[in-house]
N, CA and C of each residue as an Amber inpcrd file, in Angstrom:
protein
   246
  -8.6470000  -8.6540000 -20.6990000  -8.4310000  -7.2250000 -20.6490000
  -7.7580000  -6.8090000 -21.9520000  -8.2690000  -5.7680000 -22.5320000
  -7.6900000  -5.2980000 -23.7920000  -6.3660000  -4.5770000 -23.5280000
  -5.5020000  -4.5110000 -24.5450000  -4.2480000  -3.7650000 -24.3760000
  -4.4900000  -2.2990000 -23.9830000  -5.5340000  -1.6880000 -24.5530000
  -5.8430000  -0.2950000 -24.2240000  -6.2470000  -0.1660000 -22.7510000
  -7.0710000  -1.0920000 -22.2640000  -7.4860000  -1.0490000 -20.8590000
  -6.2940000  -1.2840000 -19.9360000  -5.4050000  -2.1840000 -20.3080000
  -4.2100000  -2.4400000 -19.5040000  -3.3270000  -1.2000000 -19.4640000
  -3.1780000  -0.5370000 -20.6020000  -2.3790000   0.6840000 -20.6640000
  -2.9640000   1.7630000 -19.7570000  -4.2800000   1.8990000 -19.7710000
  -4.9400000   2.8870000 -18.9150000  -4.7530000   2.5410000 -17.4380000
  -4.8310000   1.2660000 -17.1030000  -4.6310000   0.8330000 -15.7210000
  -3.2020000   1.1410000 -15.2660000  -2.2270000   0.8270000 -16.1120000
  -0.8280000   1.1010000 -15.7760000  -0.6200000   2.6060000 -15.5960000
  -1.1630000   3.4100000 -16.4980000  -1.0310000   4.8630000 -16.3770000
  -1.6320000   5.3620000 -15.0650000  -2.7770000   4.8220000 -14.6910000
  -3.4310000   5.1980000 -13.4300000  -2.5370000   4.8510000 -12.2400000
  -1.9840000   3.6430000 -12.2420000  -1.1420000   3.2110000 -11.1250000
   0.1710000   3.9910000 -11.0720000   0.6970000   4.3810000 -12.2330000
   1.8960000   5.2230000 -12.2690000   1.5700000   6.5970000 -11.6860000
   0.4420000   7.1790000 -12.1020000   0.0840000   8.5260000 -11.6390000
  -0.1840000   8.5690000 -10.1380000  -0.5360000   7.4190000  -9.5460000
  -0.7950000   7.3620000  -8.1140000   0.4080000   6.8420000  -7.3090000
   1.5230000   6.6170000  -7.9960000   2.7630000   6.2830000  -7.3110000
   2.9750000   4.8100000  -6.9970000   2.1420000   3.9180000  -7.5410000
   2.2850000   2.4910000  -7.2520000   3.2530000   1.7890000  -8.2030000
   3.3640000   2.3030000  -9.4200000   4.2450000   1.7170000 -10.4300000
   5.1520000   2.7900000 -11.0000000   6.2320000   2.3240000 -11.6030000
   7.1610000   3.2170000 -12.2890000   7.5150000   2.5810000 -13.6260000
   7.5400000   3.3880000 -14.6910000   7.9440000   2.8990000 -16.0110000
   9.3780000   3.3290000 -16.2580000  10.1810000   2.3570000 -16.6850000
  11.5950000   2.6190000 -16.9400000  11.9510000   2.0500000 -18.3090000
  12.9010000   2.6740000 -19.0000000  13.3320000   2.1170000 -20.2880000
  14.0030000   0.7600000 -20.0840000  13.7900000  -0.1210000 -21.0360000
  14.4230000  -1.4410000 -21.0060000  15.7600000  -1.3380000 -21.7430000
  16.8350000  -1.5620000 -21.0160000  18.1740000  -1.4250000 -21.6070000
  18.4080000  -2.4150000 -22.7420000  17.7300000  -3.5530000 -22.7110000
  17.9520000  -4.5710000 -23.7360000  17.0500000  -4.3970000 -24.9600000
  16.0190000  -3.5490000 -24.8570000  15.1070000  -3.3440000 -25.9860000
  14.5000000  -1.9490000 -25.8550000  14.9900000  -1.0210000 -26.6510000
  14.5530000   0.3730000 -26.5320000  13.0790000   0.5780000 -26.8970000
  12.4640000  -0.4040000 -27.5260000  11.0560000  -0.2690000 -27.9030000
  10.1120000  -0.5180000 -26.7300000  10.6190000  -1.1240000 -25.6710000
   9.7630000  -1.5040000 -24.5500000  10.1200000  -0.7320000 -23.2870000
   9.1880000  -0.7560000 -22.3540000   9.4030000  -0.1600000 -21.0480000
   9.2070000  -1.2370000 -19.9890000   9.9810000  -1.1480000 -18.9410000
   9.8110000  -2.0330000 -17.7980000   8.8560000  -1.3630000 -16.8200000
   7.9510000  -2.1230000 -16.2940000   7.0120000  -1.6110000 -15.3040000
   7.3700000  -2.2670000 -13.9870000   7.7530000  -1.4470000 -13.0090000
   8.2210000  -1.9710000 -11.7250000   7.3850000  -1.3990000 -10.5860000
   7.3070000  -2.1710000  -9.5090000   6.5920000  -1.7260000  -8.3240000
   7.4290000  -0.7020000  -7.5690000   6.7780000   0.3130000  -7.0460000
   7.4630000   1.2900000  -6.2010000   7.3720000   0.8390000  -4.7470000
   8.0940000   1.5240000  -3.8790000   8.0180000   1.2120000  -2.4460000
   6.5950000   1.3680000  -1.9330000   5.8720000   2.3670000  -2.4400000
   4.4840000   2.5790000  -2.0270000   3.6400000   1.3500000  -2.3400000
   3.8620000   0.7490000  -3.4900000   3.1080000  -0.4470000  -3.8840000
   3.4370000  -1.6140000  -2.9640000   4.6970000  -1.7800000  -2.6360000
   5.0700000  -2.8580000  -1.7210000   4.4080000  -2.6640000  -0.3550000
   4.3520000  -1.4090000   0.1170000   3.6890000  -1.1300000   1.3850000
   2.1960000  -1.4410000   1.3010000   1.5750000  -1.0820000   0.1920000
   0.1460000  -1.3530000   0.0120000  -0.1160000  -2.8570000  -0.0200000
   0.7510000  -3.6060000  -0.6920000   0.6010000  -5.0640000  -0.7310000
   0.7390000  -5.6680000   0.6650000   1.7200000  -5.1870000   1.4320000
   1.9120000  -5.7030000   2.7850000   0.7030000  -5.3850000   3.6540000
   0.1550000  -4.1740000   3.5110000  -1.0510000  -3.8130000   4.2630000
  -2.2120000  -4.7410000   3.9010000  -2.3460000  -5.0410000   2.6170000
  -3.4220000  -5.9380000   2.1730000  -3.2310000  -7.3410000   2.7440000
  -2.0050000  -7.8480000   2.6960000  -1.7370000  -9.1770000   3.2550000
  -2.0160000  -9.2130000   4.7520000  -1.5970000  -8.1650000   5.4680000
  -1.8470000  -8.0980000   6.9090000  -3.3450000  -8.0880000   7.2050000
  -4.1090000  -7.3660000   6.3950000  -5.5590000  -7.3150000   6.5720000
  -6.1820000  -8.6830000   6.3400000  -5.7680000  -9.3590000   5.2880000
  -6.2950000 -10.6950000   4.9830000  -5.9690000 -11.6710000   6.1080000
  -4.7470000 -11.6140000   6.6110000  -4.3540000 -12.4930000   7.7190000
  -5.2220000 -12.2200000   8.9360000  -5.4940000 -10.9570000   9.2180000
  -6.3470000 -10.5990000  10.3460000  -7.7740000 -11.0900000  10.1800000
  -8.3160000 -10.9450000   8.9790000  -9.6790000 -11.4160000   8.7040000
  -9.7480000 -12.9290000   8.8600000  -8.7570000 -13.6360000   8.3180000
  -8.7560000 -15.0950000   8.4430000  -8.6340000 -15.5320000   9.9000000
  -7.8560000 -14.8150000  10.6930000  -7.7370000 -15.1520000  12.1190000
  -9.0820000 -14.9530000  12.8200000  -9.7680000 -13.8510000  12.5030000
 -11.0950000 -13.6090000  13.0880000 -12.0860000 -14.6890000  12.6790000
 -12.0470000 -15.0780000  11.3940000 -12.9540000 -16.1240000  10.9160000
 -12.6620000 -17.4570000  11.5910000 -11.3900000 -17.7500000  11.8220000
 -11.0480000 -19.0100000  12.4790000 -11.5770000 -19.0330000  13.9140000
 -11.5200000 -17.9060000  14.6020000 -12.0760000 -17.8310000  15.9570000
 -13.5900000 -18.0430000  15.8980000 -14.2290000 -17.4300000  14.9260000
 -15.6850000 -17.5070000  14.7930000 -16.1660000 -18.8840000  14.3360000
 -15.4770000 -19.4660000  13.3490000 -15.9370000 -20.7060000  12.7160000
 -15.2090000 -21.9510000  13.2060000 -14.0530000 -21.7750000  13.8140000
 -13.2030000 -22.9160000  14.1440000 -12.3770000 -23.2920000  12.9290000
 -11.3520000 -24.0980000  13.1480000 -10.4420000 -24.4760000  12.0540000
 -11.1720000 -25.2200000  10.9380000 -11.9750000 -26.2160000  11.3160000
 -12.7000000 -26.9870000  10.3000000 -13.7060000 -26.1170000   9.5520000
 -14.3590000 -25.2220000  10.2760000 -15.3200000 -24.3240000   9.6330000
 -14.6500000 -23.3990000   8.6420000 -13.4460000 -22.9260000   8.9860000
 -12.7070000 -22.0610000   8.0690000 -12.3030000 -22.8190000   6.8120000
 -11.8770000 -24.0560000   6.9690000 -11.5160000 -24.8820000   5.8150000
 -12.7340000 -25.0680000   4.9090000 -13.8780000 -25.3490000   5.5040000
 -15.1130000 -25.5310000   4.7250000 -15.5160000 -24.2200000   4.0520000
 -15.4000000 -23.1230000   4.7710000 -15.7280000 -21.7990000   4.2200000
 -14.8730000 -21.4930000   2.9970000 -13.5690000 -21.7610000   3.0860000
 -12.6750000 -21.5430000   1.9440000 -13.0750000 -22.4090000   0.7520000
 -13.4520000 -23.6520000   1.0450000 -13.8520000 -24.5700000  -0.0230000
 -15.0880000 -24.0280000  -0.7490000 -16.0630000 -23.5670000   0.0120000
 -17.2860000 -23.0230000  -0.5880000 -16.9620000 -21.7600000  -1.3950000
 -16.1450000 -20.8830000  -0.8480000 -15.7750000 -19.6690000  -1.5810000
 -15.0770000 -19.9900000  -2.8960000 -14.2050000 -20.9960000  -2.8870000
 -13.5110000 -21.3390000  -4.1390000 -14.4820000 -21.8990000  -5.1630000
 -15.5220000 -22.5900000  -4.7200000 -16.5370000 -23.0800000  -5.6510000
 -17.3710000 -21.9460000  -6.2070000 -17.7230000 -20.9870000  -5.3580000
 -18.5220000 -19.8420000  -5.8080000 -17.7220000 -18.9810000  -6.7730000
 -16.4370000 -18.8620000  -6.5380000 -15.5850000 -18.0120000  -7.3740000
 -15.5130000 -18.4820000  -8.8210000 -15.7690000 -19.7590000  -9.0710000
 -15.6680000 -20.2650000 -10.4390000 -17.0230000 -20.4470000 -11.1050000
 -18.1010000 -20.0250000 -10.4450000 -19.4210000 -20.1400000 -11.0510000
 -19.5220000 -19.1930000 -12.2510000 -20.1580000 -19.6500000 -13.3230000
 -20.3340000 -18.7580000 -14.4740000 -21.3020000 -17.6240000 -14.1210000
 -21.0560000 -16.4540000 -14.6960000 -21.9470000 -15.3190000 -14.4510000
 -22.9230000 -15.1610000 -15.6030000 -24.0350000 -14.5020000 -15.3060000
 -25.0010000 -14.1880000 -16.3550000 -26.0290000 -15.2120000 -16.4190000
């Protein structure tokens, strides 16, 4: 990711209330980027959703099937694109 793209992403997340930029007391040239309470809530919602999906998959596939499914997904995730 380019620095410009990262800056645009941070600006987007700040404008939507997920991040906050604060001056760095130890270096006035930099800003600290911190998570807001809204971001923590969004992360918790995402984790809860993932836990729920994994529980459903375990019921559907069984424990061994879920382990195998995760293994296959991790292999697919590293395949080269194009």
